C-alpha positions in Angstrom: 14.0 -2.1 -13.5 11.7 -5.2 -12.9 9.5 -5.2 -9.8 7.2 -7.3 -7.6 4.6 -5.1 -6.2 1.7 -6.7 -4.3 -0.5 -6.5 -1.2 0.8 -8.8 1.5 -2.7 -10.3 1.6 -2.0 -11.8 -1.9 0.9 -13.8 -0.5 -0.1 -17.5 -0.1 3.3 -18.5 1.4 6.9 -17.6 1.5 10.2 -19.3 2.2 13.5 -17.8 3.4 16.4 -20.1 3.9 20.2 -20.4 3.7 21.9 -22.2 0.9 25.6 -22.8 0.5 27.3 -20.9 -2.4 30.1 -23.4 -2.8 31.2 -26.8 -1.4 33.5 -25.3 1.3 30.6 -24.7 3.7 31.9 -21.2 4.5 29.8 -19.1 2.2 26.1 -18.8 2.1 23.2 -16.9 0.4 19.6 -16.5 1.4 16.9 -17.7 -1.0 13.6 -15.8 -0.7 10.6 -17.3 -2.5 7.2 -15.5 -2.4 4.2 -17.5 -3.6 1.2 -15.5 -4.6 -2.4 -16.7 -4.1 -4.0 -15.5 -7.3 -2.1 -17.5 -9.8 0.4 -19.4 -7.7 3.2 -17.4 -9.2 6.5 -17.9 -7.4 9.1 -15.0 -7.3 12.5 -16.2 -6.2 15.5 -14.1 -5.2 19.1 -14.7 -4.0 20.2 -12.3 -1.2 23.8 -11.9 -0.1 25.3 -10.3 3.0 27.4 -7.2 2.4 28.7 -4.1 4.3 25.2 -2.7 4.6 23.4 -5.8 6.0 24.9 -9.1 7.2 23.3 -12.4 6.1 22.2 -12.9 9.7 20.5 -9.5 9.9 18.7 -10.2 6.6 17.6 -13.6 7.8 16.3 -12.4 11.1 14.5 -9.3 9.8 12.9 -10.2 6.5 10.7 -12.9 7.9 9.5 -10.6 10.6 8.8 -7.8 8.1 6.8 -10.1 5.8 4.8 -11.5 8.7 4.1 -8.0 9.9 3.0 -6.9 6.4 0.6 -9.9 6.2 -0.9 -9.2 9.6 -1.2 -5.4 8.9 -2.4 -5.8 5.3 0.7 -4.0 4.1 2.5 -4.1 0.8 5.5 -6.0 -0.4 7.7 -4.4 -3.1 10.9 -5.8 -4.5 12.6 -4.0 -7.3 15.9 -4.8 -8.9 18.7 -2.9 -10.4 20.4 -5.6 -12.4 23.4 -3.6 -13.6 24.6 -3.3 -10.0 23.1 -6.5 -8.7 21.0 -4.7 -6.1 17.5 -5.4 -4.8 15.4 -2.8 -3.1 13.0 -4.3 -0.6 10.1 -2.3 0.8 8.1 -4.5 3.1 5.1 -3.2 5.0 5.9 -0.1 7.1 9.6 -0.8 7.3 12.2 1.4 5.6 13.4 0.4 2.2 16.5 -1.8 2.2 19.1 -1.9 -0.5 20.6 -5.4 -0.5 23.0 -7.2 -2.8 21.0 -9.8 -4.7 19.3 -10.9 -7.8 16.0 -12.3 -9.0 16.5 -15.9 -10.0 13.1 -16.7 -11.3 9.4 -16.2 -11.7 7.3 -19.2 -12.4 3.7 -20.4 -12.2 
């Protein structure tokens, strides 16, 4: 299991936005990018809505959780279970969320 584990104070910036999955305009994913201060590493993830969490729920809550973690000097942890295409997000003081998703990259 690969993992991003950092203090939120190490986050330089993040982006969370919808992108279409296909050309129909009906299906979307969220792309989460977390840019770290130390070495400008960028961790990128695709997140998908499912029966546990809708895309709308993820979109509205993840930004707030990251902002709260930054304000409260919390932690951001994202681990992946690639065989099942799950991500486990533990952001700040919020409960861990299991979401359908995948890491799409890590770059400097």
